[in-house]
A tleap script that builds the chain and sets N, CA, C and O, in Angstrom:
source leaprc.protein.ff14SB
mol = sequence {
  NMET ARG LYS VAL LEU PHE ALA VAL TYR GLN
  ALA PRO VAL GLY SER ILE TRP VAL ASN GLU
  ALA PHE ARG CYS ILE PHE GLY MET TYR ALA
  GLU ASP LEU GLU PRO ALA VAL LEU LEU THR
  ARG ASP ALA VAL ILE THR VAL ASN LYS ASN
  LEU ARG PRO GLU ARG ILE GLY LEU LEU PRO
  LEU SER THR VAL PHE ARG TYR LEU GLU ARG
  TYR GLY THR LYS VAL TYR VAL ASN LYS ASP
  CYS LEU GLU TRP ARG GLY LEU SER GLU ASN
  ASP VAL ASP PRO ARG TRP HIE ALA GLU LEU
  ILE SER ASP ALA GLU VAL GLY LYS LEU LEU
  HIE GLU TYR ASP PHE VAL LEU TRP CLEU
}
set mol.1.N position { 33.889 -8.443 3.607 }
set mol.1.CA position { 32.456 -8.388 3.479 }
set mol.1.C position { 32.078 -8.774 2.049 }
set mol.1.O position { 32.659 -8.263 1.092 }
set mol.2.N position { 31.120 -9.662 1.908 }
set mol.2.CA position { 30.642 -10.099 0.596 }
set mol.2.C position { 29.628 -9.092 0.057 }
set mol.2.O position { 28.818 -8.539 0.801 }
set mol.3.N position { 29.695 -8.872 -1.241 }
set mol.3.CA position { 28.799 -7.926 -1.888 }
set mol.3.C position { 27.763 -8.697 -2.708 }
set mol.3.O position { 28.091 -9.615 -3.459 }
set mol.4.N position { 26.492 -8.288 -2.536 }
set mol.4.CA position { 25.388 -8.933 -3.239 }
set mol.4.C position { 24.615 -7.863 -4.003 }
set mol.4.O position { 24.234 -6.837 -3.439 }
set mol.5.N position { 24.388 -8.110 -5.291 }
set mol.5.CA position { 23.625 -7.188 -6.123 }
set mol.5.C position { 22.317 -7.856 -6.525 }
set mol.5.O position { 22.311 -8.964 -7.061 }
set mol.6.N position { 21.216 -7.173 -6.261 }
set mol.6.CA position { 19.899 -7.618 -6.701 }
set mol.6.C position { 19.579 -6.855 -7.978 }
set mol.6.O position { 19.398 -5.638 -7.943 }
set mol.7.N position { 19.508 -7.549 -9.089 }
set mol.7.CA position { 19.195 -6.929 -10.377 }
set mol.7.C position { 17.730 -7.221 -10.678 }
set mol.7.O position { 17.355 -8.367 -10.922 }
set mol.8.N position { 16.912 -6.183 -10.658 }
set mol.8.CA position { 15.475 -6.341 -10.845 }
set mol.8.C position { 15.098 -5.779 -12.210 }
set mol.8.O position { 15.428 -4.638 -12.533 }
set mol.9.N position { 14.404 -6.588 -13.007 }
set mol.9.CA position { 14.044 -6.139 -14.347 }
set mol.9.C position { 12.551 -6.126 -14.599 }
set mol.9.O position { 12.122 -5.683 -15.664 }
set mol.10.N position { 11.740 -6.597 -13.657 }
set mol.10.CA position { 10.291 -6.592 -13.858 }
set mol.10.C position { 9.662 -5.388 -13.171 }
set mol.10.O position { 10.102 -4.964 -12.103 }
set mol.11.N position { 8.631 -4.848 -13.800 }
set mol.11.CA position { 7.940 -3.676 -13.260 }
set mol.11.C position { 7.254 -4.025 -11.948 }
set mol.11.O position { 6.853 -5.172 -11.748 }
set mol.12.N position { 7.114 -3.052 -11.052 }
set mol.12.CA position { 6.450 -3.319 -9.779 }
set mol.12.C position { 4.967 -3.646 -9.928 }
set mol.12.O position { 4.396 -4.329 -9.078 }
set mol.13.N position { 4.345 -3.168 -10.994 }
set mol.13.CA position { 2.927 -3.435 -11.184 }
set mol.13.C position { 2.765 -4.881 -11.670 }
set mol.13.O position { 3.288 -5.251 -12.722 }
set mol.14.N position { 2.044 -5.685 -10.901 }
set mol.14.CA position { 1.831 -7.079 -11.261 }
set mol.14.C position { 3.009 -7.976 -10.942 }
set mol.14.O position { 3.021 -9.135 -11.355 }
set mol.15.N position { 3.986 -7.484 -10.231 }
set mol.15.CA position { 5.179 -8.259 -9.903 }
set mol.15.C position { 5.565 -7.994 -8.460 }
set mol.15.O position { 5.387 -6.885 -7.957 }
set mol.16.N position { 6.089 -9.002 -7.801 }
set mol.16.CA position { 6.529 -8.826 -6.415 }
set mol.16.C position { 8.026 -8.592 -6.314 }
set mol.16.O position { 8.532 -8.380 -5.212 }
set mol.17.N position { 8.748 -8.623 -7.417 }
set mol.17.CA position { 10.205 -8.684 -7.350 }
set mol.17.C position { 10.875 -7.428 -6.831 }
set mol.17.O position { 11.848 -7.536 -6.084 }
set mol.18.N position { 10.407 -6.248 -7.185 }
set mol.18.CA position { 11.020 -5.027 -6.646 }
set mol.18.C position { 10.840 -5.010 -5.129 }
set mol.18.O position { 11.784 -4.733 -4.388 }
set mol.19.N position { 9.637 -5.303 -4.680 }
set mol.19.CA position { 9.341 -5.329 -3.250 }
set mol.19.C position { 10.198 -6.379 -2.537 }
set mol.19.O position { 10.781 -6.097 -1.490 }
set mol.20.N position { 10.274 -7.574 -3.094 }
set mol.20.CA position { 11.034 -8.648 -2.455 }
set mol.20.C position { 12.529 -8.345 -2.430 }
set mol.20.O position { 13.217 -8.718 -1.479 }
set mol.21.N position { 13.035 -7.680 -3.450 }
set mol.21.CA position { 14.455 -7.302 -3.450 }
set mol.21.C position { 14.759 -6.393 -2.259 }
set mol.21.O position { 15.749 -6.601 -1.558 }
set mol.22.N position { 13.917 -5.393 -2.030 }
set mol.22.CA position { 14.158 -4.487 -0.901 }
set mol.22.C position { 13.949 -5.189 0.436 }
set mol.22.O position { 14.682 -4.922 1.388 }
set mol.23.N position { 12.979 -6.067 0.525 }
set mol.23.CA position { 12.786 -6.815 1.777 }
set mol.23.C position { 14.010 -7.673 2.093 }
set mol.23.O position { 14.447 -7.738 3.241 }
set mol.24.N position { 14.560 -8.331 1.071 }
set mol.24.CA position { 15.764 -9.149 1.274 }
set mol.24.C position { 16.953 -8.289 1.691 }
set mol.24.O position { 17.707 -8.640 2.599 }
set mol.25.N position { 17.101 -7.174 1.020 }
set mol.25.CA position { 18.217 -6.284 1.324 }
set mol.25.C position { 18.149 -5.797 2.765 }
set mol.25.O position { 19.154 -5.805 3.476 }
set mol.26.N position { 16.973 -5.377 3.191 }
set mol.26.CA position { 16.855 -4.849 4.543 }
set mol.26.C position { 17.083 -5.934 5.583 }
set mol.26.O position { 17.436 -5.621 6.720 }
set mol.27.N position { 16.894 -7.187 5.232 }
set mol.27.CA position { 17.177 -8.289 6.139 }
set mol.27.C position { 18.643 -8.679 6.171 }
set mol.27.O position { 19.051 -9.426 7.060 }
set mol.28.N position { 19.442 -8.204 5.240 }
set mol.28.CA position { 20.856 -8.583 5.150 }
set mol.28.C position { 21.778 -7.723 5.999 }
set mol.28.O position { 22.946 -8.066 6.181 }
set mol.29.N position { 21.281 -6.628 6.513 }
set mol.29.CA position { 22.171 -5.728 7.237 }
set mol.29.C position { 22.735 -6.355 8.509 }
set mol.29.O position { 23.789 -5.936 8.988 }
set mol.30.N position { 22.059 -7.335 9.049 }
set mol.30.CA position { 22.551 -8.000 10.253 }
set mol.30.C position { 23.625 -9.038 9.920 }
set mol.30.O position { 24.317 -9.525 10.814 }
set mol.31.N position { 23.760 -9.369 8.661 }
set mol.31.CA position { 24.740 -10.358 8.216 }
set mol.31.C position { 25.991 -9.647 7.713 }
set mol.31.O position { 26.047 -8.418 7.668 }
set mol.32.N position { 26.981 -10.429 7.340 }
set mol.32.CA position { 28.229 -9.878 6.827 }
set mol.32.C position { 28.132 -9.731 5.309 }
set mol.32.O position { 28.961 -10.257 4.567 }
set mol.33.N position { 27.105 -9.006 4.861 }
set mol.33.CA position { 26.844 -8.816 3.447 }
set mol.33.C position { 26.608 -7.342 3.146 }
set mol.33.O position { 26.054 -6.612 3.968 }
set mol.34.N position { 27.027 -6.918 1.976 }
set mol.34.CA position { 26.789 -5.549 1.522 }
set mol.34.C position { 25.869 -5.607 0.306 }
set mol.34.O position { 26.334 -5.870 -0.802 }
set mol.35.N position { 24.568 -5.365 0.494 }
set mol.35.CA position { 23.624 -5.462 -0.619 }
set mol.35.C position { 23.507 -4.161 -1.402 }
set mol.35.O position { 23.766 -3.074 -0.885 }
set mol.36.N position { 23.108 -4.305 -2.663 }
set mol.36.CA position { 22.809 -3.163 -3.533 }
set mol.36.C position { 21.727 -3.608 -4.514 }
set mol.36.O position { 21.432 -4.797 -4.633 }
set mol.37.N position { 21.145 -2.641 -5.208 }
set mol.37.CA position { 20.073 -2.920 -6.160 }
set mol.37.C position { 20.407 -2.285 -7.499 }
set mol.37.O position { 20.871 -1.147 -7.561 }
set mol.38.N position { 20.166 -3.037 -8.577 }
set mol.38.CA position { 20.214 -2.496 -9.927 }
set mol.38.C position { 18.804 -2.601 -10.481 }
set mol.38.O position { 18.264 -3.702 -10.585 }
set mol.39.N position { 18.202 -1.485 -10.835 }
set mol.39.CA position { 16.882 -1.472 -11.465 }
set mol.39.C position { 17.093 -1.291 -12.958 }
set mol.39.O position { 17.692 -0.310 -13.398 }
set mol.40.N position { 16.596 -2.244 -13.732 }
set mol.40.CA position { 16.787 -2.220 -15.177 }
set mol.40.C position { 15.490 -2.627 -15.869 }
set mol.40.O position { 14.534 -3.032 -15.209 }
set mol.41.N position { 15.454 -2.522 -17.179 }
set mol.41.CA position { 14.254 -2.814 -17.978 }
set mol.41.C position { 13.018 -2.131 -17.376 }
set mol.41.O position { 13.063 -0.937 -17.080 }
set mol.42.N position { 11.928 -2.864 -17.194 }
set mol.42.CA position { 10.688 -2.264 -16.693 }
set mol.42.C position { 10.754 -1.839 -15.230 }
set mol.42.O position { 9.945 -1.017 -14.800 }
set mol.43.N position { 11.683 -2.369 -14.465 }
set mol.43.CA position { 11.775 -2.033 -13.043 }
set mol.43.C position { 12.197 -0.589 -12.798 }
set mol.43.O position { 12.051 -0.090 -11.683 }
set mol.44.N position { 12.717 0.089 -13.814 }
set mol.44.CA position { 13.150 1.477 -13.620 }
set mol.44.C position { 11.985 2.402 -13.283 }
set mol.44.O position { 12.204 3.484 -12.738 }
set mol.45.N position { 10.756 2.005 -13.592 }
set mol.45.CA position { 9.627 2.878 -13.255 }
set mol.45.C position { 9.451 3.009 -11.748 }
set mol.45.O position { 8.723 3.888 -11.287 }
set mol.46.N position { 10.100 2.157 -10.982 }
set mol.46.CA position { 10.041 2.219 -9.520 }
set mol.46.C position { 10.527 3.566 -8.998 }
set mol.46.O position { 9.995 4.067 -8.007 }
set mol.47.N position { 11.521 4.159 -9.640 }
set mol.47.CA position { 12.110 5.406 -9.146 }
set mol.47.C position { 11.379 6.661 -9.615 }
set mol.47.O position { 11.764 7.772 -9.252 }
set mol.48.N position { 10.344 6.497 -10.406 }
set mol.48.CA position { 9.569 7.645 -10.883 }
set mol.48.C position { 8.923 8.339 -9.686 }
set mol.48.O position { 8.204 7.708 -8.913 }
set mol.49.N position { 9.178 9.626 -9.536 }
set mol.49.CA position { 8.667 10.349 -8.371 }
set mol.49.C position { 7.146 10.432 -8.341 }
set mol.49.O position { 6.572 10.793 -7.314 }
set mol.50.N position { 6.481 10.104 -9.447 }
set mol.50.CA position { 5.022 10.121 -9.480 }
set mol.50.C position { 4.398 8.769 -9.159 }
set mol.50.O position { 3.173 8.655 -9.124 }
set mol.51.N position { 5.214 7.743 -8.925 }
set mol.51.CA position { 4.710 6.410 -8.599 }
set mol.51.C position { 4.526 6.283 -7.090 }
set mol.51.O position { 5.363 6.755 -6.320 }
set mol.52.N position { 3.469 5.666 -6.678 }
set mol.52.CA position { 3.212 5.431 -5.262 }
set mol.52.C position { 3.048 3.923 -5.052 }
set mol.52.O position { 1.932 3.409 -5.128 }
set mol.53.N position { 4.153 3.209 -4.789 }
set mol.53.CA position { 4.104 1.749 -4.667 }
set mol.53.C position { 3.117 1.239 -3.627 }
set mol.53.O position { 2.533 0.169 -3.802 }
set mol.54.N position { 2.925 1.991 -2.548 }
set mol.54.CA position { 2.010 1.513 -1.514 }
set mol.54.C position { 0.582 1.386 -2.043 }
set mol.54.O position { -0.225 0.653 -1.473 }
set mol.55.N position { 0.269 2.083 -3.113 }
set mol.55.CA position { -1.064 1.977 -3.716 }
set mol.55.C position { -1.264 0.647 -4.436 }
set mol.55.O position { -2.398 0.233 -4.677 }
set mol.56.N position { -0.164 -0.023 -4.780 }
set mol.56.CA position { -0.282 -1.303 -5.472 }
set mol.56.C position { 0.236 -2.453 -4.613 }
set mol.56.O position { 0.615 -3.504 -5.131 }
set mol.57.N position { 0.248 -2.247 -3.299 }
set mol.57.CA position { 0.583 -3.319 -2.380 }
set mol.57.C position { 2.061 -3.534 -2.120 }
set mol.57.O position { 2.447 -4.573 -1.585 }
set mol.58.N position { 2.888 -2.581 -2.484 }
set mol.58.CA position { 4.319 -2.718 -2.238 }
set mol.58.C position { 4.721 -2.000 -0.955 }
set mol.58.O position { 3.938 -1.242 -0.382 }
set mol.59.N position { 5.929 -2.244 -0.521 }
set mol.59.CA position { 6.479 -1.612 0.668 }
set mol.59.C position { 6.367 -0.092 0.514 }
set mol.59.O position { 6.788 0.443 -0.511 }
set mol.60.N position { 5.811 0.620 1.505 }
set mol.60.CA position { 5.678 2.074 1.385 }
set mol.60.C position { 7.032 2.744 1.151 }
set mol.60.O position { 8.035 2.356 1.749 }
set mol.61.N position { 7.051 3.740 0.288 }
set mol.61.CA position { 8.298 4.429 -0.018 }
set mol.61.C position { 8.931 5.052 1.213 }
set mol.61.O position { 10.157 5.086 1.318 }
set mol.62.N position { 8.140 5.540 2.135 }
set mol.62.CA position { 8.713 6.160 3.330 }
set mol.62.C position { 9.591 5.165 4.082 }
set mol.62.O position { 10.638 5.537 4.611 }
set mol.63.N position { 9.174 3.915 4.132 }
set mol.63.CA position { 9.970 2.873 4.790 }
set mol.63.C position { 11.241 2.597 3.997 }
set mol.63.O position { 12.328 2.501 4.567 }
set mol.64.N position { 11.101 2.470 2.691 }
set mol.64.CA position { 12.261 2.206 1.836 }
set mol.64.C position { 13.276 3.336 1.955 }
set mol.64.O position { 14.465 3.084 2.149 }
set mol.65.N position { 12.818 4.576 1.841 }
set mol.65.CA position { 13.730 5.719 1.921 }
set mol.65.C position { 14.435 5.779 3.274 }
set mol.65.O position { 15.624 6.091 3.338 }
set mol.66.N position { 13.720 5.487 4.346 }
set mol.66.CA position { 14.316 5.514 5.680 }
set mol.66.C position { 15.460 4.503 5.787 }
set mol.66.O position { 16.531 4.827 6.299 }
set mol.67.N position { 15.230 3.279 5.302 }
set mol.67.CA position { 16.272 2.251 5.367 }
set mol.67.C position { 17.428 2.545 4.411 }
set mol.67.O position { 18.587 2.312 4.752 }
set mol.68.N position { 17.121 3.051 3.226 }
set mol.68.CA position { 18.191 3.399 2.298 }
set mol.68.C position { 19.108 4.450 2.911 }
set mol.68.O position { 20.331 4.360 2.803 }
set mol.69.N position { 18.514 5.435 3.548 }
set mol.69.CA position { 19.293 6.506 4.185 }
set mol.69.C position { 20.099 5.970 5.364 }
set mol.69.O position { 21.278 6.291 5.515 }
set mol.70.N position { 19.465 5.163 6.189 }
set mol.70.CA position { 20.118 4.634 7.387 }
set mol.70.C position { 21.321 3.763 7.045 }
set mol.70.O position { 22.372 3.875 7.675 }
set mol.71.N position { 21.166 2.896 6.047 }
set mol.71.CA position { 22.212 1.922 5.755 }
set mol.71.C position { 23.081 2.293 4.557 }
set mol.71.O position { 24.074 1.619 4.284 }
set mol.72.N position { 22.729 3.328 3.860 }
set mol.72.CA position { 23.535 3.751 2.717 }
set mol.72.C position { 23.511 2.758 1.564 }
set mol.72.O position { 24.497 2.613 0.842 }
set mol.73.N position { 22.396 2.082 1.395 }
set mol.73.CA position { 22.262 1.099 0.324 }
set mol.73.C position { 22.408 1.773 -1.034 }
set mol.73.O position { 21.802 2.814 -1.288 }
set mol.74.N position { 23.210 1.178 -1.895 }
set mol.74.CA position { 23.390 1.718 -3.235 }
set mol.74.C position { 22.224 1.289 -4.111 }
set mol.74.O position { 21.807 0.131 -4.095 }
set mol.75.N position { 21.711 2.236 -4.870 }
set mol.75.CA position { 20.652 1.959 -5.843 }
set mol.75.C position { 21.161 2.451 -7.196 }
set mol.75.O position { 21.458 3.631 -7.377 }
set mol.76.N position { 21.252 1.522 -8.133 }
set mol.76.CA position { 21.675 1.839 -9.492 }
set mol.76.C position { 20.447 1.770 -10.391 }
set mol.76.O position { 19.591 0.903 -10.215 }
set mol.77.N position { 20.363 2.675 -11.347 }
set mol.77.CA position { 19.250 2.682 -12.297 }
set mol.77.C position { 19.834 2.753 -13.704 }
set mol.77.O position { 20.678 3.599 -14.002 }
set mol.78.N position { 19.372 1.857 -14.555 }
set mol.78.CA position { 19.829 1.818 -15.934 }
set mol.78.C position { 19.224 3.012 -16.687 }
set mol.78.O position { 18.017 3.074 -16.921 }
set mol.79.N position { 20.092 3.948 -17.056 }
set mol.79.CA position { 19.667 5.184 -17.719 }
set mol.79.C position { 19.032 4.904 -19.083 }
set mol.79.O position { 18.070 5.570 -19.464 }
set mol.80.N position { 19.558 3.932 -19.813 }
set mol.80.CA position { 18.999 3.601 -21.125 }
set mol.80.C position { 17.576 3.052 -20.986 }
set mol.80.O position { 16.720 3.305 -21.833 }
set mol.81.N position { 17.336 2.306 -19.921 }
set mol.81.CA position { 15.988 1.762 -19.686 }
set mol.81.C position { 15.014 2.858 -19.247 }
set mol.81.O position { 13.826 2.805 -19.567 }
set mol.82.N position { 15.522 3.848 -18.516 }
set mol.82.CA position { 14.676 4.994 -18.167 }
set mol.82.C position { 14.153 5.649 -19.439 }
set mol.82.O position { 12.958 5.907 -19.581 }
set mol.83.N position { 15.072 5.909 -20.354 }
set mol.83.CA position { 14.690 6.555 -21.615 }
set mol.83.C position { 13.742 5.658 -22.411 }
set mol.83.O position { 12.799 6.152 -23.030 }
set mol.84.N position { 13.981 4.355 -22.399 }
set mol.84.CA position { 13.131 3.392 -23.096 }
set mol.84.C position { 11.702 3.432 -22.558 }
set mol.84.O position { 10.747 3.234 -23.309 }
set mol.85.N position { 11.556 3.692 -21.240 }
set mol.85.CA position { 10.232 3.779 -20.612 }
set mol.85.C position { 9.658 5.193 -20.689 }
set mol.85.O position { 8.591 5.457 -20.134 }
set mol.86.N position { 10.351 6.098 -21.369 }
set mol.86.CA position { 9.842 7.460 -21.528 }
set mol.86.C position { 10.090 8.343 -20.321 }
set mol.86.O position { 9.411 9.354 -20.138 }
set mol.87.N position { 11.051 7.973 -19.501 }
set mol.87.CA position { 11.389 8.766 -18.314 }
set mol.87.C position { 12.744 9.421 -18.510 }
set mol.87.O position { 13.565 8.950 -19.297 }
set mol.88.N position { 12.970 10.511 -17.790 }
set mol.88.CA position { 14.264 11.186 -17.843 }
set mol.88.C position { 14.863 11.229 -16.450 }
set mol.88.O position { 14.243 10.791 -15.480 }
set mol.89.N position { 16.069 11.757 -16.359 }
set mol.89.CA position { 16.715 11.899 -15.055 }
set mol.89.C position { 15.882 12.779 -14.122 }
set mol.89.O position { 15.911 12.591 -12.906 }
set mol.90.N position { 15.144 13.732 -14.678 }
set mol.90.CA position { 14.308 14.626 -13.879 }
set mol.90.C position { 13.124 13.911 -13.247 }
set mol.90.O position { 12.549 14.402 -12.276 }
set mol.91.N position { 12.753 12.748 -13.795 }
set mol.91.CA position { 11.634 11.988 -13.254 }
set mol.91.C position { 12.036 11.121 -12.064 }
set mol.91.O position { 11.167 10.583 -11.378 }
set mol.92.N position { 13.331 10.976 -11.809 }
set mol.92.CA position { 13.820 10.140 -10.718 }
set mol.92.C position { 13.707 10.902 -9.403 }
set mol.92.O position { 14.240 12.003 -9.263 }
set mol.93.N position { 13.016 10.310 -8.451 }
set mol.93.CA position { 12.864 10.917 -7.130 }
set mol.93.C position { 14.245 11.004 -6.472 }
set mol.93.O position { 14.925 9.986 -6.343 }
set mol.94.N position { 14.667 12.191 -6.057 }
set mol.94.CA position { 16.011 12.351 -5.476 }
set mol.94.C position { 16.216 11.580 -4.176 }
set mol.94.O position { 17.357 11.343 -3.778 }
set mol.95.N position { 15.140 11.184 -3.509 }
set mol.95.CA position { 15.292 10.438 -2.259 }
set mol.95.C position { 15.869 9.045 -2.471 }
set mol.95.O position { 16.285 8.398 -1.510 }
set mol.96.N position { 15.899 8.571 -3.726 }
set mol.96.CA position { 16.512 7.277 -4.016 }
set mol.96.C position { 18.031 7.356 -3.947 }
set mol.96.O position { 18.685 6.334 -3.737 }
set mol.97.N position { 18.609 8.540 -4.119 }
set mol.97.CA position { 20.059 8.710 -4.215 }
set mol.97.C position { 20.613 7.737 -5.248 }
set mol.97.O position { 21.668 7.134 -5.050 }
set mol.98.N position { 19.888 7.593 -6.350 }
set mol.98.CA position { 20.229 6.607 -7.372 }
set mol.98.C position { 21.399 7.067 -8.229 }
set mol.98.O position { 21.532 8.244 -8.564 }
set mol.99.N position { 22.234 6.108 -8.568 }
set mol.99.CA position { 23.314 6.353 -9.508 }
set mol.99.C position { 22.853 5.813 -10.859 }
set mol.99.O position { 22.558 4.626 -10.994 }
set mol.100.N position { 22.793 6.690 -11.852 }
set mol.100.CA position { 22.361 6.283 -13.181 }
set mol.100.C position { 23.554 5.714 -13.937 }
set mol.100.O position { 24.628 6.314 -13.985 }
set mol.101.N position { 23.339 4.531 -14.533 }
set mol.101.CA position { 24.398 3.901 -15.313 }
set mol.101.C position { 23.837 3.526 -16.684 }
set mol.101.O position { 22.632 3.334 -16.842 }
set mol.102.N position { 24.715 3.427 -17.655 }
set mol.102.CA position { 24.294 3.087 -19.019 }
set mol.102.C position { 24.369 1.573 -19.218 }
set mol.102.O position { 24.933 0.848 -18.398 }
set mol.103.N position { 23.788 1.117 -20.324 }
set mol.103.CA position { 23.881 -0.304 -20.674 }
set mol.103.C position { 25.338 -0.756 -20.716 }
set mol.103.O position { 25.670 -1.857 -20.276 }
set mol.104.N position { 26.194 0.097 -21.243 }
set mol.104.CA position { 27.610 -0.255 -21.379 }
set mol.104.C position { 28.296 -0.455 -20.020 }
set mol.104.O position { 29.281 -1.188 -19.927 }
set mol.105.N position { 27.788 0.186 -18.983 }
set mol.105.CA position { 28.405 0.092 -17.652 }
set mol.105.C position { 27.861 -1.060 -16.813 }
set mol.105.O position { 28.445 -1.399 -15.784 }
set mol.106.N position { 26.747 -1.669 -17.237 }
set mol.106.CA position { 26.123 -2.721 -16.438 }
set mol.106.C position { 27.056 -3.919 -16.255 }
set mol.106.O position { 27.170 -4.447 -15.149 }
set mol.107.N position { 27.723 -4.351 -17.324 }
set mol.107.CA position { 28.629 -5.497 -17.231 }
set mol.107.C position { 29.720 -5.300 -16.198 }
set mol.107.O position { 30.014 -6.202 -15.414 }
set mol.108.N position { 30.315 -4.125 -16.197 }
set mol.108.CA position { 31.364 -3.823 -15.220 }
set mol.108.C position { 30.800 -3.856 -13.801 }
set mol.108.O position { 31.434 -4.383 -12.887 }
set mol.109.N position { 29.607 -3.290 -13.625 }
set mol.109.CA position { 28.966 -3.283 -12.312 }
set mol.109.C position { 28.732 -4.707 -11.813 }
set mol.109.O position { 29.011 -5.011 -10.653 }
set mol.110.N position { 28.229 -5.568 -12.670 }
set mol.110.CA position { 27.945 -6.946 -12.272 }
set mol.110.C position { 29.204 -7.659 -11.778 }
set mol.110.O position { 29.132 -8.473 -10.858 }
set mol.111.N position { 30.346 -7.360 -12.377 }
set mol.111.CA position { 31.593 -8.006 -11.973 }
set mol.111.C position { 32.161 -7.472 -10.655 }
set mol.111.O position { 33.093 -8.057 -10.103 }
set mol.112.N position { 31.617 -6.386 -10.158 }
set mol.112.CA position { 32.060 -5.843 -8.870 }
set mol.112.C position { 31.440 -6.583 -7.690 }
set mol.112.O position { 31.851 -6.374 -6.549 }
set mol.113.N position { 30.465 -7.437 -7.947 }
set mol.113.CA position { 29.731 -8.123 -6.876 }
set mol.113.C position { 30.050 -9.608 -6.849 }
set mol.113.O position { 30.266 -10.239 -7.884 }
set mol.114.N position { 30.073 -10.153 -5.627 }
set mol.114.CA position { 30.337 -11.577 -5.440 }
set mol.114.C position { 29.157 -12.420 -5.914 }
set mol.114.O position { 29.343 -13.512 -6.452 }
set mol.115.N position { 27.960 -11.918 -5.714 }
set mol.115.CA position { 26.743 -12.609 -6.107 }
set mol.115.C position { 25.797 -11.615 -6.786 }
set mol.115.O position { 25.675 -10.465 -6.365 }
set mol.116.N position { 25.131 -12.085 -7.848 }
set mol.116.CA position { 24.128 -11.268 -8.524 }
set mol.116.C position { 22.860 -12.115 -8.626 }
set mol.116.O position { 22.878 -13.216 -9.177 }
set mol.117.N position { 21.774 -11.595 -8.094 }
set mol.117.CA position { 20.490 -12.283 -8.127 }
set mol.117.C position { 19.563 -11.528 -9.061 }
set mol.117.O position { 19.295 -10.344 -8.854 }
set mol.118.N position { 19.067 -12.217 -10.098 }
set mol.118.CA position { 18.172 -11.583 -11.073 }
set mol.118.C position { 16.743 -11.853 -10.667 }
set mol.118.O position { 16.366 -13.008 -10.465 }
set mol.119.N position { 15.939 -10.813 -10.543 }
set mol.119.CA position { 14.539 -10.939 -10.153 }
set mol.119.C position { 13.643 -10.343 -11.213 }
set mol.119.O position { 12.421 -10.352 -11.065 }
savepdb mol mol.pdb
quit
């Protein structure tokens, strides 16, 4: 099975990339691909439990959480970027089942995937 990592670095506000990454991922389950997401830079605000993406035209969180749970999609969040945006681990909604990684670990993560798409 081929592994694909979607690395999203743009914030969901004013950007379609976080939404499009999840739409692509949910469409890959029928293929012989194992998708995952890395949220870095401004995209880390997506996991803030106080954010409501459906209010800004993004895929409703209830849908995202349902698919993440069903398919076991891995979600990685850059811990250094969380801190840079003024967020802490306590601000991450537990329904993401996110694995927090540091800047130093990102390079290793990228090499674990056959394809990496930057959005």
